[in-house]
C-alpha positions in Angstrom: 30.5 -4.4 -5.8 31.2 -1.9 -8.4 32.3 -2.7 -11.9 33.7 -0.2 -14.4 32.1 -1.0 -17.7 33.6 0.7 -20.8 30.7 -0.1 -23.1 29.3 2.1 -25.8 28.5 4.5 -22.9 31.2 4.4 -20.3 29.6 3.8 -16.9 29.8 2.0 -13.6 27.6 -0.9 -12.4 26.7 -1.0 -8.8 25.5 -4.4 -7.6 24.2 -5.7 -4.3 23.5 -9.4 -3.5 19.8 -9.6 -2.6 17.9 -12.9 -2.4 20.6 -14.8 -4.3 21.0 -12.4 -7.3 22.9 -9.3 -8.0 20.5 -6.4 -7.9 22.0 -3.8 -10.3 22.1 -0.1 -11.0 24.0 1.7 -13.8 25.8 4.9 -12.6 26.6 7.0 -15.6 29.0 9.5 -14.0 30.7 6.9 -11.7 31.4 7.1 -8.0 32.8 10.2 -6.3 35.0 10.6 -3.2 33.0 13.7 -2.2 30.0 12.7 -0.1 28.2 15.9 -1.2 28.2 14.8 -4.9 25.0 13.3 -6.0 24.9 10.5 -8.6 22.0 9.2 -10.6 21.7 5.5 -10.6 19.3 3.7 -13.0 18.0 0.3 -12.0 18.8 -2.4 -14.5 18.0 -6.1 -14.7 19.2 -8.4 -11.9 22.3 -10.4 -12.8 23.3 -14.0 -11.7 25.8 -14.3 -8.9 28.4 -15.5 -11.5 28.8 -11.8 -12.6 30.3 -11.1 -9.2 33.9 -11.9 -10.3 33.6 -11.2 -14.0 36.4 -9.1 -15.5 37.2 -9.2 -19.2 35.9 -8.1 -22.5 32.3 -8.7 -23.8 32.7 -9.2 -27.5 31.5 -6.7 -30.1 28.0 -7.5 -31.3 26.9 -8.8 -27.9 24.8 -6.8 -25.4 27.1 -4.7 -23.2 30.1 -5.1 -25.5 33.2 -3.6 -24.0 35.8 -4.0 -21.2 34.6 -4.8 -17.6 36.8 -4.6 -14.5 35.9 -5.0 -10.8 36.5 -1.5 -9.6 35.6 -2.1 -5.9 34.0 -4.6 -3.7 32.8 -4.7 -0.1 30.0 -5.8 2.2 26.8 -4.1 3.3 24.2 -4.7 6.0 20.6 -4.7 4.9 19.2 -2.4 7.5 15.8 -3.9 6.9 17.1 -7.3 8.1 19.0 -5.5 11.0 15.8 -3.6 11.9 13.8 -6.8 11.9 16.3 -8.5 14.2 16.4 -5.5 16.6 12.7 -4.7 16.5 10.9 -7.9 15.6 7.4 -6.6 16.3 7.1 -3.3 14.5 4.8 -3.8 11.5 1.6 -4.4 13.5 1.9 -0.9 14.9 2.3 0.5 11.4 5.9 1.5 12.1 8.3 0.5 9.3 12.0 0.5 10.2 12.7 -0.3 6.6 11.8 3.2 5.6 13.7 5.0 8.3 16.8 5.7 6.3 17.6 6.4 2.6 19.9 3.3 2.3 17.1 1.0 3.4 14.6 2.6 1.0 16.7 1.4 -1.9 16.7 -2.1 -0.6 13.0 -2.0 0.4 12.1 -0.8 -3.1 14.1 -3.8 -4.6 12.7 -6.5 -2.2 9.8 -5.2 -0.1 8.6 -8.6 1.0 12.0 -9.6 2.3 12.4 -6.2 4.0 9.1 -6.4 5.9 9.3 -10.1 6.7 9.0 -11.0 10.4 8.2 -7.5 11.6 5.6 -7.1 14.3 4.9 -4.5 17.1 7.4 -3.8 19.9 8.1 -1.1 22.4 9.4 2.2 21.1 13.2 2.7 20.6 
């Protein structure tokens, strides 16, 4: 999900549900419709799942004070989990499907144990 957060510094919060919490990144310049645009995302603290539907105003004087709206939401597939299901025997050969694409690298950095769980060697793709 993506939340627009008009706090002291206007930004967007990008959140993925991982292991029962919302892993979160602040995106200062916001999303772009141009796939060639690059955006810096700074990892922030995990948030409880209750933040998933939060829209409203965080009062002045509280951390993150300002208006929050849900800007977009969707689903994703953790490619590490998909790789583990497709190639359940990779890790014993030293091959790590979690690190085969940029999207998975983000998730692997967030939850490496989950990403590599149940991987063992198999035949090449």
